[in-house]
C-alpha positions as CSV (number, residue, x, y, z in Angstrom):
1,M,122.7,108.3,99.7
2,T,124.5,105.5,97.7
3,A,123.2,102.5,95.8
4,N,124.4,100.4,98.7
5,S,121.8,101.9,101.0
6,L,119.1,101.1,98.4
7,I,120.3,97.5,98.0
8,A,120.4,97.1,101.8
9,A,116.8,98.5,102.1
10,A,115.6,96.1,99.4
11,A,117.3,93.2,101.1
12,S,115.8,94.1,104.5
13,L,112.3,93.5,103.2
14,Q,113.0,89.8,103.6
15,R,113.1,90.3,107.3
16,L,109.3,90.6,107.2
17,E,107.5,87.4,107.9
18,G,106.4,85.5,104.8
19,V,108.6,87.4,102.3
20,A,110.4,84.7,100.4
21,G,112.1,86.7,97.7
22,V,112.7,90.2,96.4
23,I,113.7,91.7,93.0
24,L,114.2,95.4,92.4
25,F,114.9,96.5,88.9
26,K,114.7,99.5,86.6
27,G,114.4,98.6,82.9
28,R,117.1,96.0,82.3
29,N,119.1,97.2,85.3
30,T,118.7,94.7,88.2
31,V,119.4,96.6,91.4
32,H,118.8,93.7,93.8
33,K,117.7,90.1,93.2
34,Q,117.4,87.4,95.9
35,M,114.8,84.7,95.1
36,P,114.4,81.1,96.4
37,F,115.1,79.6,93.0
38,S,117.7,79.8,90.2
39,D,118.9,83.0,88.7
40,G,117.6,81.9,85.3
41,R,114.0,81.6,86.7
42,A,114.4,84.9,88.5
43,L,115.5,86.6,85.3
44,D,112.6,85.0,83.4
45,L,110.2,86.3,86.0
46,Q,111.7,89.7,85.9
47,E,111.4,89.8,82.1
48,T,107.8,88.7,82.2
49,I,106.8,91.3,84.7
50,S,108.7,94.0,82.8
51,Q,106.7,93.1,79.6
52,M,103.5,93.2,81.5
53,V,104.2,96.6,83.1
54,D,105.3,97.9,79.7
55,G,102.0,96.7,78.2
56,Y,100.1,98.8,80.8
57,R,102.2,101.8,80.0
58,Q,101.5,101.5,76.3
59,V,97.8,101.7,76.8
60,R,98.3,104.6,79.2
61,R,97.3,102.8,82.3
62,K,99.5,103.9,85.2
63,M,99.8,101.0,87.6
64,R,101.1,101.5,91.1
65,Q,100.5,98.1,92.8
66,L,99.7,94.6,91.5
67,Y,98.8,91.6,93.6
68,L,99.0,88.3,91.7
69,E,98.0,85.2,93.5
70,F,99.1,81.7,92.4
71,D,98.9,78.2,93.9
72,G,102.6,78.3,94.9
73,G,102.6,81.9,96.4
74,T,101.7,85.5,95.7
75,L,103.6,88.2,93.8
76,L,103.2,91.7,95.2
77,I,104.5,94.3,92.7
78,I,105.1,98.0,93.5
79,I,105.7,100.3,90.5
80,Q,107.2,103.8,90.6
81,D,107.9,105.3,87.3
82,E,110.4,103.0,85.6
83,S,111.3,101.2,88.8
84,V,109.7,97.9,89.8
85,L,109.9,96.1,93.2
86,V,108.7,92.5,93.1
87,M,108.1,90.4,96.3
88,L,107.3,86.8,96.5
89,L,105.0,86.1,99.5
90,T,104.0,83.0,101.3
91,A,100.7,82.4,103.1
92,R,102.3,83.7,106.3
93,A,102.9,87.2,104.9
94,D,100.8,90.2,105.9
95,A,100.3,91.7,102.5
96,D,99.3,95.1,103.8
97,L,102.3,95.4,106.0
98,V,104.7,94.3,103.1
99,A,103.0,96.8,100.7
100,S,103.4,99.6,103.2
101,A,107.1,98.7,103.7
102,A,107.7,98.5,100.0
103,S,106.0,101.8,99.4
104,V,108.1,103.5,102.1
105,L,111.2,102.1,100.5
106,M,110.3,103.4,97.0
107,S,109.4,106.8,98.4
108,D,112.5,107.2,100.5
109,H,114.8,106.2,97.7
110,A,112.8,108.0,94.9
111,L,115.8,110.3,94.0
112,M,118.2,107.4,93.8
113,L,115.9,105.3,91.7
114,T,115.4,108.3,89.3
115,Q,119.2,108.6,88.9
116,L,119.8,104.9,88.2
117,P,120.3,103.9,84.6
118,S,117.6,101.8,82.8
119,D,120.2,99.6,81.2
120,T,122.7,97.3,82.8
121,P,125.7,99.5,83.8
122,T,128.8,98.6,81.8
123,T,131.3,100.6,84.0
124,P,131.4,101.2,87.7
125,A,129.6,104.3,88.9
126,K,131.7,107.2,90.2
127,T,130.9,109.5,93.1
128,S,131.2,113.3,92.9
129,D,134.8,113.0,94.1
130,G,135.7,110.8,91.1
131,I,136.2,107.6,93.2
132,E,134.6,104.5,91.7
133,E,131.7,103.2,93.8
134,L,131.8,99.4,94.0
135,V,128.4,97.8,94.7
136,V,128.9,94.3,96.1
137,T,125.8,92.0,96.2
138,S,127.2,88.7,97.5
139,P,125.0,86.9,100.1
140,L,127.5,87.6,102.9
141,R,127.7,91.3,102.0
142,I,123.9,91.6,101.7
143,Q,123.7,90.1,105.2
144,E,126.2,92.6,106.6
145,M,124.4,95.5,105.0
146,N,121.1,94.1,106.1
147,E,122.2,94.1,109.7
148,K,123.3,97.7,109.6
149,A,120.2,98.9,107.8
150,E,117.5,100.6,109.8
151,P,114.2,98.6,109.9
152,L,111.8,100.0,107.3
153,V,108.7,99.2,109.3
154,N,107.6,98.1,112.8
155,N,105.2,95.3,113.7
156,W,102.1,97.5,113.8
157,G,100.1,95.1,111.7
158,Q,100.3,92.3,114.2
159,V,100.0,94.7,117.1
160,R,96.8,96.1,115.7
161,K,95.3,92.6,115.4
162,V,96.1,91.9,119.0
163,V,94.5,95.2,120.1
164,E,91.4,94.5,117.9
165,S,91.1,91.1,119.4
166,L,91.2,92.4,123.0
167,L,88.9,95.3,122.4
168,G,86.5,93.0,120.7
169,K,85.8,91.4,124.0
170,V,84.1,94.6,125.3
171,M,82.9,96.4,122.1
172,G,81.7,95.6,118.6
173,R,84.1,95.1,115.7
174,A,83.0,98.2,113.8
175,Q,83.4,100.3,117.0
176,V,86.9,98.9,117.5
177,G,87.9,99.8,113.9
178,N,86.5,103.3,114.2
179,L,88.3,103.8,117.6
180,I,91.6,102.9,116.2
181,D,91.2,105.0,113.0
182,R,90.1,108.0,115.0
183,T,93.0,107.7,117.4
184,L,95.5,107.5,114.6
185,E,93.9,110.6,113.0
186,K,93.9,112.5,116.3
187,R,97.5,111.6,116.9
188,S,98.5,112.9,113.4
189,T,100.0,109.5,112.6
190,P,99.9,109.2,108.8
191,D,101.8,105.9,108.7
192,P,101.8,103.9,112.0
193,Y,104.2,101.3,110.4
194,R,106.9,103.9,110.7
195,L,106.6,104.8,114.3
196,P,109.4,103.9,116.7
197,V,108.8,100.6,118.6
198,S,108.3,102.6,121.9
199,E,105.6,104.7,120.3
200,V,103.8,101.6,118.9
201,R,103.7,100.3,122.5
202,K,102.3,103.5,123.8
203,L,99.7,103.6,121.0
204,A,98.5,100.1,121.8
205,I,98.2,100.8,125.5
206,S,96.4,104.1,124.9
207,L,93.8,102.2,122.8
208,I,93.1,99.8,125.6
209,E,92.8,102.7,128.1
210,Y,89.7,103.9,126.2
211,V,87.8,101.1,128.0
212,P,85.8,103.0,130.7
213,N,85.4,100.0,133.1
214,T,88.4,99.9,135.3
215,A,88.3,96.2,136.0
216,K,87.9,95.3,132.4
217,R,90.6,97.8,131.3
218,Q,93.1,96.4,133.8
219,A,92.3,92.8,132.7
220,L,92.9,93.7,129.0
221,L,96.1,95.5,129.8
222,S,97.4,92.5,131.6
223,E,96.7,90.4,128.5
224,L,98.2,93.0,126.2
225,E,101.6,93.2,127.9
226,P,102.9,89.7,127.3
227,Q,101.8,89.8,123.7
228,L,103.5,93.2,123.1
229,S,106.7,91.7,124.6
230,E,106.7,89.1,121.9
231,L,105.8,91.4,119.0
232,L,108.0,94.4,120.0
233,P,111.6,93.7,120.8
């Protein structure tokens, strides 16, 4: 796994609705930076967050996730050892979904993040065969890498809301929540956001099929299908 795959994964977070910008850094080493404002402001933000995280470390408070809400948007910060992933969210973002995607990224690339230097690299990295590895982060290259990267998460957050809304027509809210949680546990699905799209569709349908009344069940399934078609490509 190369640094290019890590950069592509970080860039792909901006596919999620409401994610306006992403910065991934380790110490003074900026791995990926793509924000909707100038590089100077982005670096100032990175420096401020780095100082804040260092302050928590100095008082021996290990932070894993920070959620900072401002008038102009929200900063969601995921921390893993020395590495920090910062996402700028708009009001349209599903914070839980974004946090899940970010946590998956950090977990999947934990070894790579550990191996990255904490200071800005002064010379190109070399692979095991001695060939220099050039990491290009131009907008065009990011787009190309982004298109090739596998999606980190599916659209389970929105699908769950649809299922909850439909089931809410025939049962109580608490009962709906318990049904979904029990079904996920029974299916041994630790993170539904990482299921293939086809499995998310099957999961949604199976939840509606718990409705015992045949007529109501068929009516709900008929409402579910067009919404799944929009949410699951």
